[in-house]
C-alpha positions in Angstrom: -0.1 -0.1 0.1 1.4 3.2 -1.3 0.5 6.0 1.7 2.1 9.9 0.6 2.7 12.6 3.6 3.1 16.0 3.6 5.2 18.9 5.0 3.1 21.1 4.7 4.9 24.1 5.4 8.0 25.9 3.5 9.5 26.1 7.1 12.6 24.1 7.4 12.4 23.6 10.7 8.8 23.6 12.2 7.1 20.8 14.1 5.0 20.1 11.6 8.7 18.4 9.8 9.0 16.7 12.9 5.9 14.9 13.1 5.5 14.6 8.8 9.7 12.9 9.9 8.6 10.9 12.1 5.5 9.4 10.3 7.3 8.3 6.8 10.4 7.3 8.9 8.5 5.1 11.3 5.0 3.6 8.2 7.5 3.7 5.9 5.6 6.5 2.9 6.5 8.3 0.5 7.4 11.9 1.6 6.8 15.9 0.0 7.6 17.8 1.7 6.9 21.1 0.8 9.7 22.7 2.7 12.2 21.1 0.0 10.0 21.4 -2.9 10.2 24.4 -5.3 6.4 25.0 -5.9 5.4 28.3 -8.1 2.4 30.6 -6.6 -0.6 29.3 -8.4 -1.7 30.9 -11.7 -4.1 28.0 -13.2 -1.9 29.2 -15.9 -1.2 26.0 -18.3 2.1 25.9 -18.8 2.9 25.2 -15.1 2.4 21.5 -15.1 5.2 21.0 -17.7 7.2 22.2 -13.9 9.2 18.3 -13.4 8.2 19.6 -9.4 4.4 20.0 -10.5 4.1 16.4 -12.2 5.5 15.1 -9.2 3.8 16.3 -6.8 0.8 15.6 -8.7 1.9 12.0 -10.2 2.5 11.0 -6.4 -0.6 12.1 -5.5 -2.4 10.2 -8.5 -0.1 6.4 -8.0 -0.3 6.6 -3.9 -3.7 4.8 -2.5 -4.1 7.6 1.0 -2.3 10.6 1.5 -1.1 12.4 4.9 -1.5 15.9 4.8 -0.4 17.8 7.9 0.0 22.0 8.2 0.3 24.1 10.9 -2.5 26.6 12.1 -1.7 29.9 10.4 -4.3 32.4 10.6 -7.1 29.6 11.6 -6.4 27.7 7.8 -3.9 26.2 7.1 -0.2 27.3 5.4 -0.2 29.3 2.3 2.4 26.4 1.2 0.0 23.4 0.8 -2.7 25.4 -0.1 -1.0 25.6 -3.1 0.3 22.9 -3.1 -3.6 21.4 -3.6 -4.3 24.4 -5.7 -2.2 22.5 -8.4 -4.4 19.2 -7.5 -7.8 17.8 -8.6 -10.6 15.2 -7.6 -8.1 13.2 -11.2 -5.2 12.7 -8.0 -7.7 13.0 -5.5 -10.9 11.0 -6.2 -12.4 9.0 -3.1 -8.9 8.7 -1.8 -8.2 8.5 1.9 -7.0 10.8 3.6 -5.4 12.1 6.8 -4.8 16.0 8.2 -3.2 16.7 11.2 -2.3 19.6 13.2 0.8 20.8 14.3 -0.8 24.6 16.7 1.3 27.5 18.5 -1.1 25.8 21.4 -4.3 26.7 23.5 -7.6 25.6 20.8 -5.5 26.3 18.0 -4.9 24.0 15.3 -8.7 22.8 15.3 -9.2 25.5 12.8 -7.2 24.5 10.0 -7.5 20.9 10.2 -11.8 22.1 9.3 -10.3 24.5 6.6 -8.2 21.6 4.9 -11.0 18.5 5.8 -13.4 21.4 3.5 -10.2 22.1 0.1 -10.1 18.7 -0.1 -14.1 18.5 -0.1 -14.4 20.3 -2.7 -11.1 17.3 -4.6 -13.7 15.4 -4.0 -11.3 13.5 -1.4 -12.8 11.3 1.2 -11.3 12.9 4.9 -11.6 10.4 7.5 -13.0 11.0 10.7 -9.9 10.9 12.8 -7.6 14.0 13.0 -5.4 15.1 15.4 -4.1 18.7 17.0 -0.9 18.5 18.0 0.0 21.0 20.9 4.0 22.2 22.2 3.6 19.7 25.0 3.3 17.0 22.5 7.2 17.3 20.6 11.1 16.2 22.0 12.3 19.6 20.5 16.3 18.2 21.8 15.6 15.1 20.1 13.0 16.6 16.7 10.9 13.9 17.6 7.0 13.0 19.6 5.7 12.2 23.0 4.8 8.9 23.4 1.7 10.3 23.9 1.8 11.8 20.8 3.1 8.8 18.9 0.1 6.9 20.2 -2.4 9.4 18.3 -0.5 9.8 14.9 -0.5 6.0 15.5 -5.2 5.8 15.5 -4.7 7.8 12.6 -2.7 6.1 10.8 -4.4 2.5 11.4 -7.8 4.4 10.7 -6.4 5.9 7.6 -4.8 2.4 6.4 -8.3 0.7 7.1 -9.7 3.0 4.7 -7.0 2.7 2.6 -7.8 -0.9 2.4 -11.4 -0.7 1.4 -10.8 1.1 -0.8 -7.6 -0.4 -3.1 -10.5 -3.4 -2.4 -13.8 -2.4 -3.0 -11.5 -0.3 -6.5 -10.0 -4.4 -7.3 -13.7 -5.3 -7.8 -14.8 -2.7 -10.0 
């Protein structure tokens, strides 16, 4: 099963990247790190689709059985980098594909608005965002070792198990058609 993880921020050393790195290494997934891929600002013009990083983005998602989107919450929404990447995609890549969403918050009540924002946008590309979602607060990170606390790892395990359950159902449904 091919699962792709998205570090949904251009920030190279933030909490979102720590969480995305952990998931990618723990679950041996594909990894699309928006802090390492230069994508132009989406303008809807056809020539952008011929750019190498845009082709890789579209191909990676299209050939994934499931996707995990991670984002910080910026001004009550997902990061601009993640929204920009999603703008290059459509129902051709996402239709009925299981998607998990995780937010890295600054604390307090942060994160939930980003998750709601991602869920709304993914509905627009016909993705199947799974019910379980996760907000990671600053206390969920082991900054010294650039990893997550055991509680955070358990939360991610729950999200990943649910995502894999939906992915298995989707893969078996499509093969029986």
